[in-house]
N, C-alpha and C positions, 0 to 999 in steps of 0.2 A: 639445497642442503647434504652436504656428503662429506663424511668422515675420511674416509678412507682416499690416500693418495697413491702416488706415485711418487716415492722417493723425497716426500716433502721431511724437514726438520720441527717442524710445528713450530717454525719462527717464522711468523711474517712482517715484523716490523717496517722491512721495505720491499712490502712484494709488488708494490704499484708506486714506488718512491717517484721512477723515472717516467710515469703518466702523467706529463703535466698537460693543458689544454693545447700548448703549441704541440707538444708530442700525437695527440688524439687527434688533432685537427691533422696535421701531415699526415697519420697512417690514414685515414678514411678517405683525405682528398686522393693517395696514393690509388685510389681505386677508380677516379675518373670524375667522382663525384666533385662539383663543386659546394662548398660549404656558408651559409650566413656568419658561422662566429658564434649561432647562438647554440648554449648544450643546456641541456635541462637533466639533473640526476636523480633517474627512478630508484624506485625500492628494489636495490639489491644488493645483500654486502659478500657474498661468496664472488663476485664478479663486480666488477666497474660497469655498468649500465645509463646510457644517455641516449636522451631524445636529441637531434642532431637536427638544426634546420638548413636546411638548403637555399642555394640564392636563385632568383626570380619567381619567388612564395613556389616553389615544389615542395611535394609534399617530407615530411621531416621523415628521417630513418631513426632507425634504434639501432645503438654500436652496440657489442659486449666485449669489452676487454676481458680476456679469460685470467684468473688468476695463476701464476705460474704455478709448476710444480701439481697441478690439482691430475686432472688427466690427461694424457698423452694423446697425440694428434692423433691417432686411432682412435680413440673412444670418441674424442668429441665428432670425428667425421661419420662412426656410426651411430651417433644421433642423428647428426643431418640426414644423414640417409634413411632415417628413419622417418621424421617428420616430411620430408620432401615424400615419400612414399605415402605417407599419412593423404599429405593436400595434392594426389596424384588421385586419391580417388575419394575427393572434394569433401574429404574430413578438415572440419574447421579449425586447424592446428598450425599457428604461424610461424613459416618455416622460412629455413634462410635464404636470402638474396647470393646470386652469383655472381665473379666479377666477368670480364671480359673472356675470361680461359676455362670458366666453366666453375673456378676454385669455390667451397663458401665459408671455409676455415683459411682466413689473410694472415699474411705476415708482415709487421713491418719493424726494421732494428731488431729490437727484443719483445714487442708486441705480438700477442695472437688475436685475432680480435675476428668479427663478424658482423654482417651488418643485416639487419631489418626492418617490411615493412612497420611502416609505428599504426597500430591500431590499437580504438580508443573502444572504454567497456566501462559497464558498472559492476561491480559483486552480483553472484544468484541469490534469489531469495529461497533460502535453504527448508523453506518453510509451505515453499509454492511447489503443490503437486504437478501441475504440467511441468516447470521449468528443471521440476528432478528426473521427471519420465524423459523429457530430450537430451537432458544431461546424460541421462542412462544411456540411451541411444547412442550418442556418441561417443562413451567410453566402451561400448560394447565393439562400436566398430573398429577403435583401437586396439582392444585385444583381440577382434578377430586377425586383422592384420598384425599385431604381434605375435600371433600364435603359429604366424607361418615358419619361422626360421627361428634362430637362438643371436644373442649379441656373443661375439667372439671377444671383444678386449673392455666389458663395462663387467661390471661382481653383480652380485647376487644379492639380496635380501637377506638374512641368516641370523642365528643369535649371537655367531661370532662377530662381525663388522658393527650390527647394531647395538649389542650389548656387553659384552669382552672387553670390546678393544676398546670404546670411550670411556665405559665406565674406567678400566686400568690406567688410561690416560689422566683423569679426575685426580685418584690415588696417588700415582707417581708425581703428579707435579702439584700434589697437596691443593686443589683448591676445595675438597671438603673440608670445615670446620675440624679441628679436634675433636670436639666433645660429640660429635657426631658419627665419626667415623666407624666407631664398632657397631652401632646401627645401621648405617649406610652398608656396610659389608656383608652383614647377615642378611639385611633386606636384599643384597642381590643373588645370594644364594638360591633365597628363597623366590624371588624371582626368575632364576636359570628355572628353578622347578616346576613353575606352573607354567612356562611359558613352553617348555616342553611337553607338558600335560597336553595344553591344549595341541599342539601340532601333533602329539597322539591321537587324541581325542579325532582329528579332522584329519588322519589317514592318508592315505595318497590324495598327494595335491599335484595339479600341473603346475611348473612354472612359466610363465612366457613374457615377452618384451612389454614394459611397462612405462607410463608414465613417470611412476616413481615417486613423484611430489604434489599428488593431486590436491593440493585443498582450494577453499573457496576464495584463494586471493591469486590461483593462478587459473583462474575462470572470469572473462571479461567476457559480458552480458553487453549485447547488441540487440536490436529491435527487428532481427532477424533469426537471432538463438543466439548460444556461447560462442566465443574466439579461447581455445583452449592454449595455455603459453607455455614457455620454459620447460622443455624439455632436457635442462642442463643437468637434473639427478633419473634420466633414465634409468631403472636395472630389469636384472630380472627379477621374477616373485612370483607370488600367488595372487590372481586377481584382484582378492579380497585390497590390497593395499591400493588401487586408484579408487574403492568405495569406500573404505570405513570413515577415510576427513570428512567424509558430509554428514557422519550418522553420532547426532552427542543427544544429551537429555538422558528422560529418565526414559526405563524402556518400552514403555507404549508407545512414546512419542517416535524412538529409533526403528519400532517394527512399522509403524505408518513412513516414515521416511523411506525405508530399508524398500516396501513395497513399492512405493512410486520410482525411485533407481530400478528395480528392477522389472518393473513393468514396461521400460522401454530399451533397459541394457537386455534383456532375452529375448529383444525381438531381433537380435542379430547376435548376439553369443550363448552359449549356454553358461549357464552360474551352478557353480557344481556347490549343494548347499550345505555341504561339510566345512566350506571355508569359515561357513561363519563362527563356527569355535576358534577360528584365529583372531576374530574382530579385535579384543582387549588385549591381545596376547602382539599385533602388532603396533597399536595404540603405546601398548609398554616401549614396546620398542624404543619408538619411534621419541618418545620422553626420553629416554637415557640417550640416544644420538644425539638427540639436540642440543643435550647439556654437553658433553663432549666436543662435537660442532663447536660451541663458541668458547669451550676455554681450548681447545684446538686454536681460534683464531685471535684469543686476547690480547695476542702481541700486534696486530694489527690495530693503530691506533682508531680505527671507525669504529668498532664495537665496544670498546668501553664506553662511547661515545653514545652510543645506539642502546647500550645494553647495559647499563648502570646499575641495575638491579643483581644483576647477575653473580657480580665476586661480591654477595652479600652472607651473613648469618640467617639472615629473614627468605629469601630467597632457598637456602639448601635445606629448612625447617621444611618450607614447604612445599619442596621437589620431595621430599622424603616423605612424608604425609602422601601428595599425592601418589606416590609410589605403592605404598602403603593401600590404599584406596583401591589402588589398581587388581593387589594380590586376590582383595574378596572378590571383584570382577569377574578375575579369570575363573574366580569358582562357582559362577552362576549358569546356569543354563542359556543357551545359545538363542540369540536371537531366533524367533519363530517367522520361516516366509513358507 
């Protein structure tokens, strides 16, 4: 889920107009594999992702067709190399497959796509200390490798791209109901102040290569542990970005889950406790960023169908209420570890 794009006008009604089943089949078979013609759409809206059956009972593949103009080729290849490096260290990520020439980013006509092995799994149990500790170990290993060098083509997680830009888009394109405009604009100013205060309390924080969108839906739990999928939003940012999405509920519950996560995490990578001041700030940034992402994609016919609640007064009333609650959360002391 990314708001920033390279050269996009934000109009996506024709983004995937040429991506017909026949076009996808031709693109995939151009790599030398033979498909059975079976396609199963997977839960992805930013790109188009399908499970593809193979002839003669071979294991299915997953094909990802990239949204035009979102990432440049270099940014996609940078993500691919990151996951390939992680896989080489036996970290359980699902890395892209290469064609006969060794390419992972594939082109066919106007399409850019990548093939992945198909892996199943279930959602992690976020109240299970053993699973959280194991998950923490693997995130720690991702960060250990992520800290060895920087992204060159992928942006960072910051107030500008995660709050100012998406909120400006929402205002300019009149998504906020008129009777809520004054409240929303006033709230934005308070949010920026509080988030800046959180960063000031955190002090000097290292920014490293991250998964970037490490929520439970991107964890496939198997009998032998987790598979971490979908590095499409890999960015540079504080380590806390890949941890906070597993922490919700009341303060006592979050403290317990944090301890479980960091029990595993710190076996491989040092955790800076000052980053705990960023937890609610990062949660707030994501809330605004998510609303901006939906707005930017609203001309894509798939979005009104999948998110019919977004363009309603009730959503914006609840969204503003949630952001006000975040103001209060950012004033609370950081979690204790």
